[in-house]
C-alpha positions in Angstrom: -42.2 -14.3 5.4 -40.4 -16.9 7.3 -37.8 -16.1 10.0 -35.2 -18.1 7.9 -36.2 -16.0 4.8 -35.4 -12.9 6.9 -32.2 -14.0 8.0 -30.9 -14.9 4.4 -31.5 -11.5 3.4 -29.4 -9.8 5.8 -27.0 -7.4 3.7 -23.5 -8.8 3.5 -22.4 -5.3 4.5 -24.5 -4.7 7.5 -22.6 -3.1 10.4 -19.5 -2.4 7.9 -18.0 0.6 6.6 -18.0 0.4 2.8 -16.4 2.6 -0.1 -12.9 3.6 -0.7 -10.4 3.5 2.1 -8.9 7.1 2.9 -5.1 7.5 2.5 -2.9 8.3 5.6 -1.9 11.7 6.2 1.9 12.4 6.5 1.4 12.9 10.3 -0.1 9.3 10.3 2.9 7.8 8.4 5.4 9.4 10.8 3.3 8.1 13.6 3.3 4.7 12.5 6.9 4.9 11.6 8.0 6.0 14.9 6.2 3.4 16.7 7.7 0.7 14.6 11.1 2.0 15.1 10.6 2.2 18.9 9.2 -1.5 19.1 12.3 -2.5 16.8 9.8 -4.3 14.5 12.3 -4.6 11.6 9.9 -6.8 9.4 6.9 -4.5 9.9 8.9 -1.2 9.4 10.2 -2.5 6.2 7.0 -3.6 4.9 5.1 -0.4 5.9 7.8 1.8 4.3 7.7 -0.3 1.1 3.9 -0.4 1.0 4.0 3.4 1.0 6.7 3.8 -1.6 5.8 1.1 -4.0 2.0 1.9 -4.1 1.5 -1.7 -4.8 -1.7 -3.7 -4.2 -1.5 -5.9 -1.2 -1.4 -9.2 -3.3 1.7 -7.7 -5.2 3.4 -6.4 -1.9 3.4 -9.7 -0.1 4.6 -11.6 -3.0 7.8 -9.4 -3.5 11.0 -11.5 -3.4 14.3 -10.3 -2.1 15.7 -10.1 -5.6 12.9 -7.8 -6.7 14.2 -5.3 -4.5 17.9 -6.0 -3.9 20.9 -6.6 -6.0 24.1 -8.2 -4.3 23.0 -7.0 -0.9 22.3 -3.4 -2.0 18.6 -2.3 -2.0 17.7 -0.6 -5.3 16.6 2.9 -5.7 13.9 1.7 -8.2 12.2 -1.6 -8.7 9.8 -3.1 -11.3 7.3 -5.7 -10.7 4.6 -7.3 -12.8 1.1 -6.8 -11.3 -1.0 -9.9 -10.7 -4.2 -8.2 -11.5 -3.2 -6.7 -15.0 -0.3 -8.7 -15.9 1.4 -5.4 -16.7 4.8 -4.1 -15.2 4.8 -1.2 -12.9 7.7 0.7 -11.7 8.4 2.2 -8.3 10.9 4.3 -6.3 12.4 3.2 -3.1 13.3 6.3 -1.1 16.5 6.3 1.2 14.6 5.8 4.3 13.0 2.8 2.9 16.1 1.3 1.6 17.5 1.6 5.1 14.6 -0.3 6.7 14.3 -2.8 3.8 18.2 -3.4 3.8 18.1 -4.0 7.6 15.3 -6.5 7.2 16.9 -8.4 4.4 20.2 -8.6 6.5 18.2 -10.0 9.5 16.2 -12.2 6.9 19.5 -13.6 5.7 17.6 -15.2 2.8 18.4 -15.8 -1.0 17.2 -13.4 -3.7 14.8 -16.1 -5.0 12.8 -16.3 -1.6 10.0 -14.1 -0.5 10.9 -10.8 1.1 8.1 -11.3 3.7 7.8 -15.0 4.1 5.0 -16.7 6.2 6.1 -17.8 9.7 4.1 -21.0 9.4 5.4 -21.8 5.8 8.7 -19.9 5.2 8.5 -21.1 1.5 5.3 -19.0 1.0 4.7 -15.3 1.5 2.6 -14.0 4.3 -1.2 -13.7 3.2 -2.9 -10.8 2.2 -5.2 -11.4 5.1 -2.2 -11.3 7.4 -1.2 -8.1 5.7 -4.5 -6.7 6.2 -4.2 -7.5 10.0 -1.2 -5.8 10.3 -2.4 -2.6 8.7 -5.1 -2.8 11.2 -2.7 -3.0 14.1 -0.6 -0.2 12.6 -3.3 2.3 12.3 -4.8 1.3 15.7 -1.6 1.9 17.5 -2.0 5.6 16.6 -5.4 6.0 17.4 -7.1 5.6 14.0 -10.1 3.3 13.5 -9.0 0.1 11.7 -12.6 -0.3 10.3 -11.9 3.1 8.4 -8.5 2.3 7.1 -7.0 -0.7 5.0 -4.4 -2.0 2.9 -5.7 0.3 -0.1 -5.0 3.2 2.2 -1.2 2.3 2.0 -1.5 2.0 -1.7 -3.4 5.4 -2.0 -1.2 7.4 0.5 1.7 8.5 -1.5 -0.3 8.7 -4.9 -2.7 11.0 -3.4 0.0 13.3 -1.9 1.8 13.4 -5.2 -1.4 14.1 -7.2 -2.3 17.1 -4.5 1.3 18.7 -5.0 1.4 18.3 -8.8 -2.2 17.7 -10.2 -0.4 15.4 -12.7 -2.9 12.6 -13.3 -1.0 10.9 -16.0 1.9 10.6 -13.7 -0.1 8.9 -11.0 -1.8 6.6 -13.5 1.8 5.3 -14.5 2.8 5.1 -10.7 -0.3 3.0 -9.8 0.0 0.8 -12.9 -3.7 1.8 -14.1 -4.3 0.9 -17.6 -7.2 3.8 -18.0 -7.0 7.2 -16.8 -10.5 6.9 -15.8 -9.5 4.4 -13.2 -7.1 6.8 -11.6 -9.7 9.4 -11.4 -12.1 7.0 -9.7 -9.3 5.7 -7.3 -8.3 9.0 -6.1 -11.9 10.2 -5.6 -11.4 13.2 -7.6 -14.5 15.4 -7.7 -15.4 18.3 -10.0 -14.3 20.8 -7.3 -10.8 19.4 -7.6 -10.8 19.7 -11.4 -12.0 23.3 -11.2 -9.5 24.3 -8.6 -6.6 23.0 -10.8 -8.2 24.9 -13.8 -8.4 28.1 -11.9 -4.6 27.9 -11.1 -3.8 27.6 -15.1 -3.9 30.7 -16.9 -3.4 30.9 -20.9 
């Protein structure tokens, strides 16, 4: 076999960590939040808080417009967006803490409701790219001592969903919050194992 042939067969994932990205733990969320607050990083704090609350995919998060989350200068307690991947709407809550950080960013942003909430600094008429969002996530997790290779944008999406599931065991609710069309997708996404299912069953008496 020639040297060129050997090179062409190098696995695409050589040296990379693959598989589902783990969710952040509550202490990680607070660690990142506090660092962003201390750095007075208004945009990043708003984006981080909204990523955790909304449970949106990165492509949907970056394409949010001011009017999606705010009405007449007031940040909504709930919002609905149409998912780019499925074409189906998904609703999410915006907690008081997130409303504060997003509201502050909108005031600093000083844009119209039709403009992107997180615009590109190179092209203000476009949203930041999903690649830039991923780089921000790498920076956030790295700042609190986590390995950026282990975590990613899906960690943001999975964090609150995983916490809700662990507290309630309600898969149907998580399916709705994530906007999955099939329950099986939710099961795979949360990484639910047989042991998890048995533990829930043991807590239920008839």
